[in-house]
VEXZAMI-168484 format. One record per residue (C-alpha): residue number from 1; residue in one letter; x negated, y negated, z. Coordinates in steps of 0.05 Angstrom, whole numbers, plus 32768, in hexadecimal, padded with zeros to 4 digits. Each point is the difference from the previous one (the first is absolute). Layout:
// residues N
<site NUM,'A',<X,Y,Z>> ...
***
This chain:
// residues 326
<site 1,'M',<8000,8000,8000>> <site 2,'N',<7FC8,7FD0,8013>> <site 3,'H',<7FDF,800E,7FBD>> <site 4,'H',<803F,7FEB,7FD9>> <site 5,'I',<8009,7FC2,802A>> <site 6,'K',<7FB8,7FEB,7FF5>> <site 7,'Q',<800A,800A,7FB5>> <site 8,'L',<803E,7FD4,8001>> <site 9,'L',<7FDB,7FCC,8028>> <site 10,'S',<7FC6,8000,7FCF>> <site 11,'T',<802F,7FFA,7FC5>> <site 12,'A',<8026,7FC6,801F>> <site 13,'L',<7FBF,7FDB,800F>> <site 14,'C',<7FE7,800B,7FB8>> <site 15,'L',<8042,7FE6,7FE4>> <site 16,'L',<7FFE,7FC3,802D>> <site 17,'I',<7FB9,7FF0,7FEB>> <site 18,'M',<800F,800A,7FB6>> <site 19,'L',<803D,7FD3,8005>> <site 20,'S',<7FD8,7FCA,8022>> <site 21,'I',<7FC8,8002,7FCC>> <site 22,'F',<8031,8001,7FC6>> <site 23,'T',<8029,7FC5,801A>> <site 24,'A',<7FC3,7FD6,8011>> <site 25,'A',<7FDE,800F,7FBD>> <site 26,'D',<803F,7FF1,7FD8>> <site 27,'L',<8010,7FBE,8022>> <site 28,'G',<7FB7,7FEB,7FFF>> <site 29,'G',<7FF9,8011,7FB6>> <site 30,'L',<803E,7FD8,7FEE>> <site 31,'K',<7FEA,7FC4,8028>> <site 32,'A',<7FBA,8003,7FE3>> <site 33,'R',<8019,8003,7FB8>> <site 34,'A',<8032,7FC8,800C>> <site 35,'A',<7FC9,7FD4,801E>> <site 36,'E',<7FCB,800F,7FCB>> <site 37,'Q',<802B,8000,7FC2>> <site 38,'P',<7FEE,7FC0,7FDA>> <site 39,'P',<803A,7FD4,7FEB>> <site 40,'Y',<7FEB,7FF2,7FB8>> <site 41,'C',<7FE9,802C,7FC6>> <site 42,'G',<7FDC,7FE3,7FC4>> <site 43,'I',<7FD4,800A,7FC3>> <site 44,'D',<7FC7,7FD9,7FE1>> <site 45,'V',<7FFA,7FFB,7FB5>> <site 46,'S',<7FD9,7FE1,7FC7>> <site 47,'K',<7FFE,8005,7FB4>> <site 48,'H',<7FE3,8046,8009>> <site 49,'N',<8045,8019,8016>> <site 50,'G',<801C,7FEE,7FBC>> <site 51,'D',<8049,7FEE,7FF6>> <site 52,'I',<8029,8005,8040>> <site 53,'N',<804A,800A,8007>> <site 54,'W',<800C,7FD5,803D>> <site 55,'S',<8048,8016,800A>> <site 56,'T',<7FE5,8047,8009>> <site 57,'V',<7FCC,7FE5,8030>> <site 58,'K',<8038,7FE0,8029>> <site 59,'C',<8027,8041,8000>> <site 60,'R',<7FC3,8023,801F>> <site 61,'N',<8008,7FD8,8041>> <site 62,'V',<7FC6,7FD2,7FEF>> <site 63,'D',<8004,7FC1,802B>> <site 64,'F',<7FC3,7FDA,7FE5>> <site 65,'A',<7FCD,7FFF,7FC8>> <site 66,'I',<7FBA,7FE2,8000>> <site 67,'I',<7FF1,7FED,7FB9>> <site 68,'R',<7FBB,7FF1,7FE3>> <site 69,'C',<7FFF,7FB9,7FE3>> <site 70,'Y',<7FB7,7FF7,7FF0>> <site 71,'G',<7FBE,8024,7FF5>> <site 72,'L',<7FCF,7FDB,7FD2>> <site 73,'R',<803F,7FEB,7FDB>> <site 74,'K',<804B,7FFE,800D>> <site 75,'D',<801E,8045,8004>> <site 76,'E',<8028,8008,7FBF>> <site 77,'K',<803A,8022,8024>> <site 78,'F',<8005,7FD0,803B>> <site 79,'D',<8039,7FD4,7FE7>> <site 80,'Q',<8027,803C,7FE8>> <site 81,'N',<7FF6,8026,8042>> <site 82,'Y',<800F,7FC3,802A>> <site 83,'A',<8041,7FF1,7FDB>> <site 84,'G',<8016,8049,8004>> <site 85,'A',<7FF3,8006,804A>> <site 86,'V',<8023,7FBF,8012>> <site 87,'A',<803C,8010,7FD3>> <site 88,'N',<8009,8041,8027>> <site 89,'G',<7FFA,7FE2,8045>> <site 90,'I',<7FBB,801B,800E>> <site 91,'A',<7FD3,7FD4,802B>> <site 92,'V',<7FBF,7FEC,7FDD>> <site 93,'G',<7FB7,7FF7,8014>> <site 94,'A',<7FC5,7FF8,7FD2>> <site 95,'Y',<7FB6,8011,7FFE>> <site 96,'V',<7FC1,7FE7,7FDE>> <site 97,'F',<7FC8,8031,7FEF>> <site 98,'M',<7FC0,7FDE,8017>> <site 99,'Y',<7FC5,7FFE,7FCF>> <site 100,'A',<7FE0,7FBE,8018>> <site 101,'E',<7FB7,8004,8014>> <site 102,'D',<7FF2,7FB7,8010>> <site 103,'E',<8025,7FC2,8018>> <site 104,'A',<8010,7FE5,7FBB>> <site 105,'E',<801C,8042,7FEA>> <site 106,'A',<8028,8006,8040>> <site 107,'R',<8021,7FBC,7FF5>> <site 108,'Q',<800D,8010,7FB7>> <site 109,'E',<801E,8043,8012>> <site 110,'A',<802E,7FE4,8035>> <site 111,'Q',<8018,7FC9,7FD2>> <site 112,'G',<800C,8032,7FC9>> <site 113,'A',<802B,8028,802F>> <site 114,'L',<8028,7FC2,8014>> <site 115,'D',<8009,7FEE,7FB7>> <site 116,'A',<8018,8046,7FF1>> <site 117,'L',<8034,7FFB,8038>> <site 118,'G',<8018,7FBF,7FE4>> <site 119,'G',<8020,7FEB,8042>> <site 120,'K',<802A,803F,8005>> <site 121,'A',<8019,800E,8047>> <site 122,'L',<7FE5,803D,8025>> <site 123,'D',<8020,8025,803A>> <site 124,'L',<7FC1,8024,8014>> <site 125,'P',<7FB9,7FE3,8001>> <site 126,'L',<7FD2,7FF2,7FC5>> <site 127,'F',<7FCB,8035,800B>> <site 128,'L',<7FB7,7FFE,7FEB>> <site 129,'D',<7FED,8047,7FEA>> <site 130,'V',<7FB8,800C,8016>> <site 131,'E',<7FE3,8041,7FE7>> <site 132,'Y',<7FD6,7FF1,7FC2>> <site 133,'K',<7FBA,801F,8007>> <site 134,'K',<7FD9,7FC2,7FED>> <site 135,'V',<8029,7FD6,8030>> <site 136,'I',<7FF7,802C,803D>> <site 137,'A',<7FB5,8003,7FF2>> <site 138,'L',<7FF9,7FB5,800C>> <site 139,'G',<7FF6,8008,804B>> <site 140,'K',<802F,7FF2,803A>> <site 141,'K',<7FF3,7FB6,8006>> <site 142,'T',<8002,7FEF,7FB6>> <site 143,'L',<803D,802B,7FF2>> <site 144,'T',<8026,7FE4,803C>> <site 145,'D',<7FEE,7FB9,7FEB>> <site 146,'L',<801D,800C,7FBA>> <site 147,'M',<803E,8022,801C>> <site 148,'L',<800D,7FC4,802D>> <site 149,'I',<7FFC,7FD0,7FC5>> <site 150,'E',<8036,8026,7FDA>> <site 151,'L',<802C,800F,803C>> <site 152,'E',<8001,7FB7,8015>> <site 153,'M',<8010,7FEA,7FB9>> <site 154,'F',<803C,8030,8002>> <site 155,'R',<8016,7FE1,8042>> <site 156,'A',<7FF8,7FB9,7FE6>> <site 157,'A',<802E,8012,7FC6>> <site 158,'G',<8036,8015,8031>> <site 159,'Y',<7FF6,804C,8000>> <site 160,'K',<7FF3,802C,803C>> <site 161,'P',<7FBA,801D,7FF2>> <site 162,'G',<7FEE,8049,800B>> <site 163,'I',<7FC9,8032,7FF3>> <site 164,'Y',<8005,8045,7FDF>> <site 165,'T',<7FC8,8032,800D>> <site 166,'S',<7FF0,803F,8027>> <site 167,'Q',<7FEC,8007,8049>> <site 168,'S',<7FBB,8019,7FEC>> <site 169,'F',<7FF5,7FC2,7FD4>> <site 170,'I',<8015,7FD3,8039>> <site 171,'D',<7FCD,8020,802E>> <site 172,'A',<7FC7,8003,7FCE>> <site 173,'Y',<8006,7FC3,7FD4>> <site 174,'M',<8028,7FC9,8022>> <site 175,'D',<7FF9,7FD4,803D>> <site 176,'A',<8045,8011,801D>> <site 177,'S',<7FF7,7FCF,8039>> <site 178,'R',<8007,7FC7,7FCE>> <site 179,'L',<803D,801E,7FDE>> <site 180,'Q',<8030,8006,803B>> <site 181,'D',<8030,7FCB,7FE6>> <site 182,'Y',<8017,8028,7FC4>> <site 183,'S',<8031,8038,7FF1>> <site 184,'W',<7FE0,8045,7FF5>> <site 185,'W',<8016,8032,7FCC>> <site 186,'V',<7FD6,803E,800D>> <site 187,'A',<7FFA,803F,7FD5>> <site 188,'R',<7FFB,8045,801E>> <site 189,'W',<801A,8038,7FD4>> <site 190,'T',<801D,8041,8018>> <site 191,'R',<7FF0,8040,7FD9>> <site 192,'Q',<802C,8034,8021>> <site 193,'Q',<802C,800C,7FC3>> <site 194,'P',<7FFA,8003,7FB5>> <site 195,'R',<7FFD,7FBF,7FDA>> <site 196,'T',<804C,7FFA,7FF8>> <site 197,'Y',<8012,7FD3,803B>> <site 198,'T',<8041,7FDE,800C>> <site 199,'F',<8013,7FDE,8042>> <site 200,'L',<8027,803E,8013>> <site 201,'D',<7FC8,8032,7FF5>> <site 202,'E',<7FD7,7FF3,803E>> <site 203,'N',<8002,7FE0,8045>> <site 204,'P',<7FBA,7FE2,8007>> <site 205,'Y',<8012,7FCE,8037>> <site 206,'S',<7FD1,8020,8032>> <site 207,'A',<7FC5,7FE9,7FD5>> <site 208,'K',<8015,7FB7,8003>> <site 209,'L',<7FC5,7FD1,8007>> <site 210,'P',<8008,7FD2,803C>> <site 211,'P',<7FE1,7FC0,7FE5>> <site 212,'C',<8028,7FF6,7FC0>> <site 213,'D',<8040,7FE0,7FE9>> <site 214,'V',<8008,8029,7FC1>> <site 215,'W',<7FE6,8047,7FF8>> <site 216,'Q',<7FF3,801E,7FBB>> <site 217,'F',<8008,8049,8013>> <site 218,'S',<7FFC,801F,7FBB>> <site 219,'D',<7FE7,7FF3,7FB9>> <site 220,'A',<8027,803D,7FE8>> <site 221,'G',<8049,7FEC,7FFE>> <site 222,'N',<8029,8022,7FCA>> <site 223,'G',<8001,7FCC,7FC9>> <site 224,'S',<803B,801D,7FD9>> <site 225,'Y',<8029,8005,8041>> <site 226,'F',<7FF7,7FB5,800A>> <site 227,'G',<8013,7FEF,7FB9>> <site 228,'M',<7FBD,7FF1,7FE0>> <site 229,'S',<7FD8,801C,7FC6>> <site 230,'S',<7FC1,800D,8029>> <site 231,'D',<7FF5,8044,8021>> <site 232,'Y',<7FF2,7FE3,8045>> <site 233,'V',<800F,7FC2,8029>> <site 234,'D',<7FE5,7FE6,8043>> <site 235,'L',<802F,8005,803C>> <site 236,'D',<8000,7FD2,803C>> <site 237,'F',<8021,7FF3,8042>> <site 238,'C',<800A,7FBA,801C>> <site 239,'Y',<8002,7FF6,804B>> <site 240,'L',<8012,7FB6,8004>> <site 241,'D',<8042,7FDE,7FF2>> <site 242,'Y',<7FEA,7FDC,7FC1>> <site 243,'I',<803E,801B,7FDF>> <site 244,'A',<8048,7FEC,800F>> <site 245,'R',<802B,803B,8013>> <site 246,'P',<8036,8011,7FCD>> <site 247,'T',<8038,7FF5,8032>> <site 248,'E',<7FED,7FB7,800C>> <site 249,'P',<801B,7FE4,7FBE>> <site 250,'E',<8043,8022,800E>> <site 251,'Q',<800D,7FD8,8040>> <site 252,'P',<8009,7FBC,7FDE>> <site 253,'I',<8031,8020,7FD0>> <site 254,'T',<802E,8012,803A>> <site 255,'L',<7FFC,7FB9,801B>> <site 256,'E',<8015,7FE2,7FBE>> <site 257,'Q',<8046,801E,8003>> <site 258,'P',<8029,7FC2,8012>> <site 259,'T',<8039,8020,8026>> <site 260,'T',<8003,7FC8,8033>> <site 261,'P',<800A,7FC6,7FCF>> <site 262,'E',<803F,8022,7FE6>> <site 263,'Q',<8020,7FFD,8045>> <site 264,'P',<8013,7FB5,7FFC>> <site 265,'T',<8031,8012,7FC8>> <site 266,'T',<8023,8032,802D>> <site 267,'P',<8021,7FCC,802E>> <site 268,'E',<802F,7FF0,7FC6>> <site 269,'Q',<8023,8041,8011>> <site 270,'P',<801A,7FF3,8047>> <site 271,'T',<802F,803B,8002>> <site 272,'T',<7FCD,8036,7FF5>> <site 273,'P',<7FEA,8019,8045>> <site 274,'E',<7FCD,802E,7FE0>> <site 275,'Q',<7FCC,7FC8,7FF9>> <site 276,'P',<7FE9,8004,8048>> <site 277,'A',<7FEB,8047,7FF0>> <site 278,'T',<7FCA,7FE6,7FD0>> <site 279,'P',<7FD4,7FE6,8039>> <site 280,'E',<7FFF,8047,8019>> <site 281,'E',<7FD9,8015,7FC3>> <site 282,'P',<7FBE,7FE5,801A>> <site 283,'T',<8009,802F,803B>> <site 284,'Q',<7FF8,803B,7FD0>> <site 285,'P',<7FB4,7FF8,7FFA>> <site 286,'V',<7FFE,7FFE,804B>> <site 287,'T',<8019,8047,8004>> <site 288,'P',<7FC3,8024,801C>> <site 289,'T',<7FF3,802E,7FC5>> <site 290,'P',<7FB5,7FFE,800E>> <site 291,'A',<8010,8018,8046>> <site 292,'E',<8016,8043,7FE4>> <site 293,'P',<7FBA,801C,7FF7>> <site 294,'E',<7FEE,7FEC,8048>> <site 295,'P',<8026,8039,8021>> <site 296,'D',<7FDD,8030,7FD0>> <site 297,'E',<7FBC,7FF8,8021>> <site 298,'P',<801A,800B,8048>> <site 299,'D',<8027,803D,7FE7>> <site 300,'F',<7FC1,801E,7FE2>> <site 301,'L',<7FD8,7FF3,803E>> <site 302,'E',<8038,801A,802B>> <site 303,'I',<8001,8041,7FD8>> <site 304,'V',<7FB5,8008,800A>> <site 305,'L',<8005,7FF1,804A>> <site 306,'N',<8039,8032,8007>> <site 307,'L',<7FD7,8035,7FDE>> <site 308,'F',<7FC6,7FF3,802E>> <site 309,'Q',<802F,8003,803C>> <site 310,'W',<8020,8041,7FE8>> <site 311,'F',<7FBD,8021,7FF6>> <site 312,'W',<7FE7,7FE8,8044>> <site 313,'E',<803E,801B,8023>> <site 314,'F',<7FF6,8042,7FDB>> <site 315,'V',<7FB7,8004,8014>> <site 316,'T',<8012,7FEF,8048>> <site 317,'M',<8035,8037,8002>> <site 318,'V',<7FD1,8034,7FE3>> <site 319,'F',<7FC9,7FEB,802F>> <site 320,'S',<802F,8006,803B>> <site 321,'L',<8014,8046,7FEA>> <site 322,'A',<7FB8,8013,7FFA>> <site 323,'T',<7FF0,7FE6,8045>> <site 324,'A',<803D,8022,801F>> <site 325,'S',<7FEE,8043,7FE2>> <site 326,'N',<7FBA,7FFB,801D>> 
***
């Protein structure tokens, strides 16, 4: 008898431990994913991506696009890409591929980029793309000096300046202490799957770089999936609220419905007692519909606590039987 009771006791303890671990892991995982999931998904493109169907891009849950505007010359697809993104409600940033090796070239390059933009508005920063081999070989001080010239010219023109590069380039080739006042767009590519990425293929949030505002997590997005003629496209996550949320434009639309101005015409009908019922309409939004999900959380926790309590009572009973039999 004692042997069977001990087996029951061991089984109950194992079940209790497993339930505790499963519940903690599940809740912890959900909270971690909710906290780490970035709010905005984006792509960065240039003439090398060919013709782009921007309505398809929008349908792929793309919130923003960073478009190359200049690199030795104006990107030949910039105007087309900018117009397509804006027409489909996609927020836009731009980048300049840096080739400048001295001060004169840096000023010329920055001015060329500004001319290419032609005063167009940007939602995200104007990024300086620093990766060219001859540029990074200039030395930390010289390279940083040239970067600052271009970045400050961007700022003077009314754009938020930013820097695109990799973490290894920051450490090896730049004086990061002098570049703290700029937005960082950092590349670190994941290679855990074949080169057919979409935003739904992988959850790479755990590899997020702490010191960046935009993370380029892949150079292997599925080009055809995103509506372009190139095989691949770069994919990005943005961690700052450069971009207006899609629900914000809908709020002014509800405010524009002039129900209240029509009420002065109603006093002409004195016999209708139903008019006092119209002020009751504003009370409808007050109905606590958002309060409905609130009981859900206590119910879930209550269920978990009840399970724990039930298992504990069961363990206590079995333990008492075991003690009594001894």
